[in-house]
PDB file of N, CA, C and O in Angstrom:
ATOM      1  N   UNK A   1     -20.077  -2.249 -34.962  1.00  0.00           N
ATOM      2  CA  UNK A   1     -19.755  -2.469 -33.570  1.00  0.00           C
ATOM      3  C   UNK A   1     -18.532  -3.357 -33.418  1.00  0.00           C
ATOM      4  O   UNK A   1     -17.968  -3.449 -32.328  1.00  0.00           O
ATOM      5  N   UNK A   2     -18.119  -4.003 -34.478  1.00  0.00           N
ATOM      6  CA  UNK A   2     -16.994  -4.912 -34.375  1.00  0.00           C
ATOM      7  C   UNK A   2     -15.660  -4.179 -34.421  1.00  0.00           C
ATOM      8  O   UNK A   2     -15.145  -3.880 -35.499  1.00  0.00           O
ATOM      9  N   UNK A   3     -15.113  -3.897 -33.269  1.00  0.00           N
ATOM     10  CA  UNK A   3     -13.817  -3.230 -33.179  1.00  0.00           C
ATOM     11  C   UNK A   3     -12.752  -4.309 -33.066  1.00  0.00           C
ATOM     12  O   UNK A   3     -12.472  -4.806 -31.975  1.00  0.00           O
ATOM     13  N   UNK A   4     -12.169  -4.662 -34.179  1.00  0.00           N
ATOM     14  CA  UNK A   4     -11.170  -5.710 -34.203  1.00  0.00           C
ATOM     15  C   UNK A   4      -9.784  -5.120 -34.016  1.00  0.00           C
ATOM     16  O   UNK A   4      -9.212  -4.522 -34.927  1.00  0.00           O
ATOM     17  N   UNK A   5      -9.254  -5.305 -32.801  1.00  0.00           N
ATOM     18  CA  UNK A   5      -7.901  -4.833 -32.514  1.00  0.00           C
ATOM     19  C   UNK A   5      -6.993  -6.048 -32.397  1.00  0.00           C
ATOM     20  O   UNK A   5      -7.401  -7.102 -31.909  1.00  0.00           O
ATOM     21  N   UNK A   6      -5.780  -5.886 -32.845  1.00  0.00           N
ATOM     22  CA  UNK A   6      -4.796  -6.945 -32.704  1.00  0.00           C
ATOM     23  C   UNK A   6      -4.312  -6.988 -31.255  1.00  0.00           C
ATOM     24  O   UNK A   6      -4.472  -6.031 -30.497  1.00  0.00           O
ATOM     25  N   UNK A   7      -3.722  -8.113 -30.899  1.00  0.00           N
ATOM     26  CA  UNK A   7      -3.171  -8.248 -29.551  1.00  0.00           C
ATOM     27  C   UNK A   7      -2.106  -7.192 -29.295  1.00  0.00           C
ATOM     28  O   UNK A   7      -2.019  -6.658 -28.189  1.00  0.00           O
ATOM     29  N   UNK A   8      -1.308  -6.888 -30.284  1.00  0.00           N
ATOM     30  CA  UNK A   8      -0.255  -5.887 -30.122  1.00  0.00           C
ATOM     31  C   UNK A   8      -0.839  -4.519 -29.779  1.00  0.00           C
ATOM     32  O   UNK A   8      -0.270  -3.776 -28.979  1.00  0.00           O
ATOM     33  N   UNK A   9      -1.986  -4.190 -30.395  1.00  0.00           N
ATOM     34  CA  UNK A   9      -2.632  -2.914 -30.101  1.00  0.00           C
ATOM     35  C   UNK A   9      -3.135  -2.880 -28.664  1.00  0.00           C
ATOM     36  O   UNK A   9      -2.979  -1.873 -27.972  1.00  0.00           O
ATOM     37  N   UNK A  10      -3.737  -3.977 -28.213  1.00  0.00           N
ATOM     38  CA  UNK A  10      -4.169  -4.055 -26.821  1.00  0.00           C
ATOM     39  C   UNK A  10      -2.975  -3.915 -25.877  1.00  0.00           C
ATOM     40  O   UNK A  10      -3.053  -3.210 -24.871  1.00  0.00           O
ATOM     41  N   UNK A  11      -1.890  -4.579 -26.201  1.00  0.00           N
ATOM     42  CA  UNK A  11      -0.690  -4.548 -25.362  1.00  0.00           C
ATOM     43  C   UNK A  11      -0.110  -3.144 -25.297  1.00  0.00           C
ATOM     44  O   UNK A  11       0.270  -2.684 -24.220  1.00  0.00           O
ATOM     45  N   UNK A  12      -0.036  -2.463 -26.420  1.00  0.00           N
ATOM     46  CA  UNK A  12       0.479  -1.096 -26.439  1.00  0.00           C
ATOM     47  C   UNK A  12      -0.383  -0.172 -25.587  1.00  0.00           C
ATOM     48  O   UNK A  12       0.134   0.648 -24.829  1.00  0.00           O
ATOM     49  N   UNK A  13      -1.708  -0.311 -25.718  1.00  0.00           N
ATOM     50  CA  UNK A  13      -2.609   0.529 -24.918  1.00  0.00           C
ATOM     51  C   UNK A  13      -2.474   0.200 -23.430  1.00  0.00           C
ATOM     52  O   UNK A  13      -2.484   1.095 -22.585  1.00  0.00           O
ATOM     53  N   UNK A  14      -2.351  -1.078 -23.125  1.00  0.00           N
ATOM     54  CA  UNK A  14      -2.163  -1.510 -21.737  1.00  0.00           C
ATOM     55  C   UNK A  14      -0.898  -0.882 -21.154  1.00  0.00           C
ATOM     56  O   UNK A  14      -0.916  -0.362 -20.039  1.00  0.00           O
ATOM     57  N   UNK A  15       0.194  -0.933 -21.909  1.00  0.00           N
ATOM     58  CA  UNK A  15       1.455  -0.374 -21.435  1.00  0.00           C
ATOM     59  C   UNK A  15       1.398   1.147 -21.305  1.00  0.00           C
ATOM     60  O   UNK A  15       2.010   1.718 -20.402  1.00  0.00           O
ATOM     61  N   UNK A  16       0.673   1.792 -22.195  1.00  0.00           N
ATOM     62  CA  UNK A  16       0.538   3.244 -22.110  1.00  0.00           C
ATOM     63  C   UNK A  16      -0.208   3.655 -20.853  1.00  0.00           C
ATOM     64  O   UNK A  16       0.176   4.615 -20.186  1.00  0.00           O
ATOM     65  N   UNK A  17      -1.264   2.937 -20.528  1.00  0.00           N
ATOM     66  CA  UNK A  17      -2.081   3.298 -19.363  1.00  0.00           C
ATOM     67  C   UNK A  17      -1.389   2.891 -18.068  1.00  0.00           C
ATOM     68  O   UNK A  17      -1.171   3.729 -17.193  1.00  0.00           O
ATOM     69  N   UNK A  18      -1.041   1.612 -17.938  1.00  0.00           N
ATOM     70  CA  UNK A  18      -0.505   1.107 -16.678  1.00  0.00           C
ATOM     71  C   UNK A  18       0.981   1.387 -16.500  1.00  0.00           C
ATOM     72  O   UNK A  18       1.528   1.153 -15.422  1.00  0.00           O
ATOM     73  N   UNK A  19       1.623   1.871 -17.512  1.00  0.00           N
ATOM     74  CA  UNK A  19       3.026   2.239 -17.389  1.00  0.00           C
ATOM     75  C   UNK A  19       3.230   3.727 -17.193  1.00  0.00           C
ATOM     76  O   UNK A  19       4.364   4.193 -17.081  1.00  0.00           O
ATOM     77  N   UNK A  20       2.150   4.467 -17.150  1.00  0.00           N
ATOM     78  CA  UNK A  20       2.238   5.922 -17.009  1.00  0.00           C
ATOM     79  C   UNK A  20       2.474   6.293 -15.545  1.00  0.00           C
ATOM     80  O   UNK A  20       1.837   5.728 -14.656  1.00  0.00           O
ATOM     81  N   UNK A  21       3.386   7.241 -15.281  1.00  0.00           N
ATOM     82  CA  UNK A  21       3.689   7.630 -13.898  1.00  0.00           C
ATOM     83  C   UNK A  21       2.478   8.153 -13.127  1.00  0.00           C
ATOM     84  O   UNK A  21       2.416   7.996 -11.908  1.00  0.00           O
ATOM     85  N   UNK A  22       1.515   8.771 -13.812  1.00  0.00           N
ATOM     86  CA  UNK A  22       0.337   9.263 -13.109  1.00  0.00           C
ATOM     87  C   UNK A  22      -0.586   8.139 -12.669  1.00  0.00           C
ATOM     88  O   UNK A  22      -1.521   8.376 -11.904  1.00  0.00           O
ATOM     89  N   UNK A  23      -0.346   6.931 -13.133  1.00  0.00           N
ATOM     90  CA  UNK A  23      -1.083   5.769 -12.638  1.00  0.00           C
ATOM     91  C   UNK A  23      -0.236   4.984 -11.654  1.00  0.00           C
ATOM     92  O   UNK A  23      -0.740   4.505 -10.638  1.00  0.00           O
ATOM     93  N   UNK A  24       1.054   4.851 -11.952  1.00  0.00           N
ATOM     94  CA  UNK A  24       1.931   4.033 -11.114  1.00  0.00           C
ATOM     95  C   UNK A  24       2.147   4.655  -9.739  1.00  0.00           C
ATOM     96  O   UNK A  24       2.035   3.950  -8.736  1.00  0.00           O
ATOM     97  N   UNK A  25       2.449   5.936  -9.654  1.00  0.00           N
ATOM     98  CA  UNK A  25       2.760   6.568  -8.375  1.00  0.00           C
ATOM     99  C   UNK A  25       1.605   6.491  -7.380  1.00  0.00           C
ATOM    100  O   UNK A  25       1.836   6.107  -6.234  1.00  0.00           O
ATOM    101  N   UNK A  26       0.376   6.835  -7.760  1.00  0.00           N
ATOM    102  CA  UNK A  26      -0.713   6.678  -6.781  1.00  0.00           C
ATOM    103  C   UNK A  26      -0.926   5.224  -6.362  1.00  0.00           C
ATOM    104  O   UNK A  26      -1.275   4.958  -5.212  1.00  0.00           O
ATOM    105  N   UNK A  27      -0.719   4.284  -7.280  1.00  0.00           N
ATOM    106  CA  UNK A  27      -0.883   2.883  -6.922  1.00  0.00           C
ATOM    107  C   UNK A  27       0.194   2.428  -5.929  1.00  0.00           C
ATOM    108  O   UNK A  27      -0.082   1.631  -5.033  1.00  0.00           O
ATOM    109  N   UNK A  28       1.423   2.937  -6.092  1.00  0.00           N
ATOM    110  CA  UNK A  28       2.469   2.627  -5.116  1.00  0.00           C
ATOM    111  C   UNK A  28       2.133   3.213  -3.756  1.00  0.00           C
ATOM    112  O   UNK A  28       2.350   2.562  -2.734  1.00  0.00           O
ATOM    113  N   UNK A  29       1.614   4.416  -3.726  1.00  0.00           N
ATOM    114  CA  UNK A  29       1.241   5.051  -2.460  1.00  0.00           C
ATOM    115  C   UNK A  29       0.105   4.276  -1.800  1.00  0.00           C
ATOM    116  O   UNK A  29       0.157   4.001  -0.601  1.00  0.00           O
ATOM    117  N   UNK A  30      -0.912   3.926  -2.568  1.00  0.00           N
ATOM    118  CA  UNK A  30      -2.019   3.149  -2.021  1.00  0.00           C
ATOM    119  C   UNK A  30      -1.519   1.789  -1.535  1.00  0.00           C
ATOM    120  O   UNK A  30      -1.909   1.328  -0.462  1.00  0.00           O
ATOM    121  N   UNK A  31      -0.665   1.156  -2.317  1.00  0.00           N
ATOM    122  CA  UNK A  31      -0.100  -0.130  -1.918  1.00  0.00           C
ATOM    123  C   UNK A  31       0.709  -0.030  -0.645  1.00  0.00           C
ATOM    124  O   UNK A  31       0.650  -0.925   0.198  1.00  0.00           O
ATOM    125  N   UNK A  32       1.469   1.051  -0.487  1.00  0.00           N
ATOM    126  CA  UNK A  32       2.258   1.258   0.724  1.00  0.00           C
ATOM    127  C   UNK A  32       1.348   1.376   1.940  1.00  0.00           C
ATOM    128  O   UNK A  32       1.602   0.748   2.968  1.00  0.00           O
ATOM    129  N   UNK A  33       0.285   2.180   1.830  1.00  0.00           N
ATOM    130  CA  UNK A  33      -0.618   2.346   2.958  1.00  0.00           C
ATOM    131  C   UNK A  33      -1.376   1.062   3.282  1.00  0.00           C
ATOM    132  O   UNK A  33      -1.630   0.773   4.451  1.00  0.00           O
ATOM    133  N   UNK A  34      -1.737   0.296   2.264  1.00  0.00           N
ATOM    134  CA  UNK A  34      -2.385  -0.995   2.510  1.00  0.00           C
ATOM    135  C   UNK A  34      -1.421  -1.929   3.236  1.00  0.00           C
ATOM    136  O   UNK A  34      -1.826  -2.641   4.154  1.00  0.00           O
ATOM    137  N   UNK A  35      -0.162  -1.932   2.837  1.00  0.00           N
ATOM    138  CA  UNK A  35       0.845  -2.760   3.492  1.00  0.00           C
ATOM    139  C   UNK A  35       1.022  -2.357   4.949  1.00  0.00           C
ATOM    140  O   UNK A  35       1.047  -3.214   5.833  1.00  0.00           O
ATOM    141  N   UNK A  36       1.146  -1.057   5.204  1.00  0.00           N
ATOM    142  CA  UNK A  36       1.336  -0.573   6.572  1.00  0.00           C
ATOM    143  C   UNK A  36       0.121  -0.920   7.429  1.00  0.00           C
ATOM    144  O   UNK A  36       0.270  -1.384   8.560  1.00  0.00           O
ATOM    145  N   UNK A  37      -1.064  -0.699   6.904  1.00  0.00           N
ATOM    146  CA  UNK A  37      -2.278  -0.997   7.675  1.00  0.00           C
ATOM    147  C   UNK A  37      -2.425  -2.495   7.914  1.00  0.00           C
ATOM    148  O   UNK A  37      -2.893  -2.903   8.977  1.00  0.00           O
ATOM    149  N   UNK A  38      -2.040  -3.312   6.955  1.00  0.00           N
ATOM    150  CA  UNK A  38      -2.086  -4.760   7.143  1.00  0.00           C
ATOM    151  C   UNK A  38      -1.141  -5.189   8.253  1.00  0.00           C
ATOM    152  O   UNK A  38      -1.499  -5.999   9.108  1.00  0.00           O
ATOM    153  N   UNK A  39       0.071  -4.641   8.235  1.00  0.00           N
ATOM    154  CA  UNK A  39       1.023  -4.960   9.303  1.00  0.00           C
ATOM    155  C   UNK A  39       0.511  -4.471  10.655  1.00  0.00           C
ATOM    156  O   UNK A  39       0.670  -5.162  11.661  1.00  0.00           O
ATOM    157  N   UNK A  40      -0.093  -3.304  10.687  1.00  0.00           N
ATOM    158  CA  UNK A  40      -0.618  -2.730  11.916  1.00  0.00           C
ATOM    159  C   UNK A  40      -1.743  -3.602  12.472  1.00  0.00           C
ATOM    160  O   UNK A  40      -1.759  -3.903  13.665  1.00  0.00           O
ATOM    161  N   UNK A  41      -2.681  -4.007  11.618  1.00  0.00           N
ATOM    162  CA  UNK A  41      -3.778  -4.845  12.080  1.00  0.00           C
ATOM    163  C   UNK A  41      -3.299  -6.236  12.484  1.00  0.00           C
ATOM    164  O   UNK A  41      -3.842  -6.835  13.412  1.00  0.00           O
ATOM    165  N   UNK A  42      -2.294  -6.748  11.799  1.00  0.00           N
ATOM    166  CA  UNK A  42      -1.709  -8.031  12.165  1.00  0.00           C
ATOM    167  C   UNK A  42      -1.068  -7.940  13.548  1.00  0.00           C
ATOM    168  O   UNK A  42      -1.156  -8.875  14.344  1.00  0.00           O
ATOM    169  N   UNK A  43      -0.433  -6.824  13.821  1.00  0.00           N
ATOM    170  CA  UNK A  43       0.190  -6.625  15.126  1.00  0.00           C
ATOM    171  C   UNK A  43      -0.876  -6.559  16.204  1.00  0.00           C
ATOM    172  O   UNK A  43      -0.679  -7.091  17.296  1.00  0.00           O
ATOM    173  N   UNK A  44      -2.019  -5.909  15.917  1.00  0.00           N
ATOM    174  CA  UNK A  44      -3.122  -5.835  16.871  1.00  0.00           C
ATOM    175  C   UNK A  44      -3.782  -7.193  17.092  1.00  0.00           C
ATOM    176  O   UNK A  44      -4.335  -7.444  18.163  1.00  0.00           O
ATOM    177  N   UNK A  45      -3.729  -8.056  16.105  1.00  0.00           N
ATOM    178  CA  UNK A  45      -4.410  -9.341  16.186  1.00  0.00           C
ATOM    179  C   UNK A  45      -3.841 -10.230  17.285  1.00  0.00           C
ATOM    180  O   UNK A  45      -4.536 -11.111  17.792  1.00  0.00           O
ATOM    181  N   UNK A  46      -2.605 -10.010  17.647  1.00  0.00           N
ATOM    182  CA  UNK A  46      -1.981 -10.793  18.708  1.00  0.00           C
ATOM    183  C   UNK A  46      -2.161 -10.046  20.024  1.00  0.00           C
ATOM    184  O   UNK A  46      -1.647  -8.940  20.192  1.00  0.00           O
ATOM    185  N   UNK A  47      -2.882 -10.646  20.945  1.00  0.00           N
ATOM    186  CA  UNK A  47      -3.280  -9.959  22.184  1.00  0.00           C
ATOM    187  C   UNK A  47      -2.093  -9.627  23.074  1.00  0.00           C
ATOM    188  O   UNK A  47      -2.165  -8.679  23.855  1.00  0.00           O
ATOM    189  N   UNK A  48      -1.031 -10.362  22.981  1.00  0.00           N
ATOM    190  CA  UNK A  48       0.103 -10.107  23.872  1.00  0.00           C
ATOM    191  C   UNK A  48       0.934  -8.897  23.430  1.00  0.00           C
ATOM    192  O   UNK A  48       1.822  -8.455  24.158  1.00  0.00           O
ATOM    193  N   UNK A  49       0.652  -8.375  22.263  1.00  0.00           N
ATOM    194  CA  UNK A  49       1.388  -7.215  21.764  1.00  0.00           C
ATOM    195  C   UNK A  49       0.444  -6.023  21.634  1.00  0.00           C
ATOM    196  O   UNK A  49      -0.749  -6.188  21.377  1.00  0.00           O
ATOM    197  N   UNK A  50       0.985  -4.836  21.812  1.00  0.00           N
ATOM    198  CA  UNK A  50       0.197  -3.614  21.690  1.00  0.00           C
ATOM    199  C   UNK A  50       0.894  -2.696  20.691  1.00  0.00           C
ATOM    200  O   UNK A  50       1.984  -2.188  20.954  1.00  0.00           O
ATOM    201  N   UNK A  51       0.260  -2.492  19.555  1.00  0.00           N
ATOM    202  CA  UNK A  51       0.876  -1.693  18.493  1.00  0.00           C
ATOM    203  C   UNK A  51       1.069  -0.244  18.909  1.00  0.00           C
ATOM    204  O   UNK A  51       2.048   0.388  18.513  1.00  0.00           O
ATOM    205  N   UNK A  52       0.148   0.289  19.700  1.00  0.00           N
ATOM    206  CA  UNK A  52       0.231   1.702  20.070  1.00  0.00           C
ATOM    207  C   UNK A  52       1.125   1.920  21.284  1.00  0.00           C
ATOM    208  O   UNK A  52       1.694   3.000  21.441  1.00  0.00           O
ATOM    209  N   UNK A  53       1.257   0.922  22.138  1.00  0.00           N
ATOM    210  CA  UNK A  53       2.055   1.086  23.345  1.00  0.00           C
ATOM    211  C   UNK A  53       3.477   0.590  23.202  1.00  0.00           C
ATOM    212  O   UNK A  53       4.182   0.478  24.205  1.00  0.00           O
ATOM    213  N   UNK A  54       3.923   0.293  22.010  1.00  0.00           N
ATOM    214  CA  UNK A  54       5.263  -0.268  21.802  1.00  0.00           C
ATOM    215  C   UNK A  54       6.344   0.690  22.273  1.00  0.00           C
ATOM    216  O   UNK A  54       7.244   0.299  23.016  1.00  0.00           O
ATOM    217  N   UNK A  55       6.258   1.944  21.845  1.00  0.00           N
ATOM    218  CA  UNK A  55       7.298   2.916  22.207  1.00  0.00           C
ATOM    219  C   UNK A  55       7.294   3.180  23.706  1.00  0.00           C
ATOM    220  O   UNK A  55       8.353   3.314  24.320  1.00  0.00           O
ATOM    221  N   UNK A  56       6.114   3.255  24.289  1.00  0.00           N
ATOM    222  CA  UNK A  56       6.026   3.507  25.729  1.00  0.00           C
ATOM    223  C   UNK A  56       6.572   2.323  26.515  1.00  0.00           C
ATOM    224  O   UNK A  56       7.229   2.505  27.540  1.00  0.00           O
ATOM    225  N   UNK A  57       6.304   1.120  26.041  1.00  0.00           N
ATOM    226  CA  UNK A  57       6.795  -0.064  26.744  1.00  0.00           C
ATOM    227  C   UNK A  57       8.316  -0.181  26.665  1.00  0.00           C
ATOM    228  O   UNK A  57       8.940  -0.797  27.529  1.00  0.00           O
ATOM    229  N   UNK A  58       8.901   0.401  25.644  1.00  0.00           N
ATOM    230  CA  UNK A  58      10.355   0.378  25.495  1.00  0.00           C
ATOM    231  C   UNK A  58      11.005   1.620  26.124  1.00  0.00           C
ATOM    232  O   UNK A  58      12.209   1.838  25.992  1.00  0.00           O
ATOM    233  N   UNK A  59      10.191   2.421  26.805  1.00  0.00           N
ATOM    234  CA  UNK A  59      10.656   3.668  27.433  1.00  0.00           C
ATOM    235  C   UNK A  59      11.278   4.623  26.427  1.00  0.00           C
ATOM    236  O   UNK A  59      12.243   5.322  26.736  1.00  0.00           O
ATOM    237  N   UNK A  60      10.727   4.649  25.231  1.00  0.00           N
ATOM    238  CA  UNK A  60      11.189   5.586  24.219  1.00  0.00           C
ATOM    239  C   UNK A  60      10.430   6.909  24.297  1.00  0.00           C
ATOM    240  O   UNK A  60      10.840   7.909  23.707  1.00  0.00           O
ATOM    241  N   UNK A  61       9.313   6.899  25.039  1.00  0.00           N
ATOM    242  CA  UNK A  61       8.505   8.110  25.199  1.00  0.00           C
ATOM    243  C   UNK A  61       8.538   8.507  26.657  1.00  0.00           C
ATOM    244  O   UNK A  61       8.306   7.679  27.538  1.00  0.00           O
ATOM    245  N   UNK A  62       8.823   9.762  26.915  1.00  0.00           N
ATOM    246  CA  UNK A  62       8.867  10.274  28.270  1.00  0.00           C
ATOM    247  C   UNK A  62       7.545  10.987  28.558  1.00  0.00           C
ATOM    248  O   UNK A  62       7.159  11.895  27.822  1.00  0.00           O
ATOM    249  N   UNK A  63       6.848  10.582  29.624  1.00  0.00           N
ATOM    250  CA  UNK A  63       5.560  11.167  29.976  1.00  0.00           C
ATOM    251  C   UNK A  63       5.695  12.395  30.874  1.00  0.00           C
ATOM    252  O   UNK A  63       4.690  12.874  31.400  1.00  0.00           O
ATOM    253  N   UNK A  64       6.871  12.902  31.057  1.00  0.00           N
ATOM    254  CA  UNK A  64       7.077  14.070  31.925  1.00  0.00           C
ATOM    255  C   UNK A  64       6.920  15.348  31.133  1.00  0.00           C
ATOM    256  O   UNK A  64       7.911  16.002  30.810  1.00  0.00           O
ATOM    257  N   UNK A  65       5.678  15.717  30.811  1.00  0.00           N
ATOM    258  CA  UNK A  65       5.512  16.970  30.085  1.00  0.00           C
ATOM    259  C   UNK A  65       5.048  18.007  30.986  1.00  0.00           C
ATOM    260  O   UNK A  65       4.845  19.145  30.565  1.00  0.00           O
TER     261      UNK A  65
END
């Protein structure tokens, strides 16, 4: 049961797994969405601001449909 690996072996395996594009790309996407949602919820946390009504309040959306 004693699997004695050197630190270098652990490091190489770590770099192979966490340096692989199939791991990095999904983590960047998840990180991006977490960042956006954090900013969105932070914007909602302040009562004087409305995250969803921002464009309408700036007259960027025309309601004449």
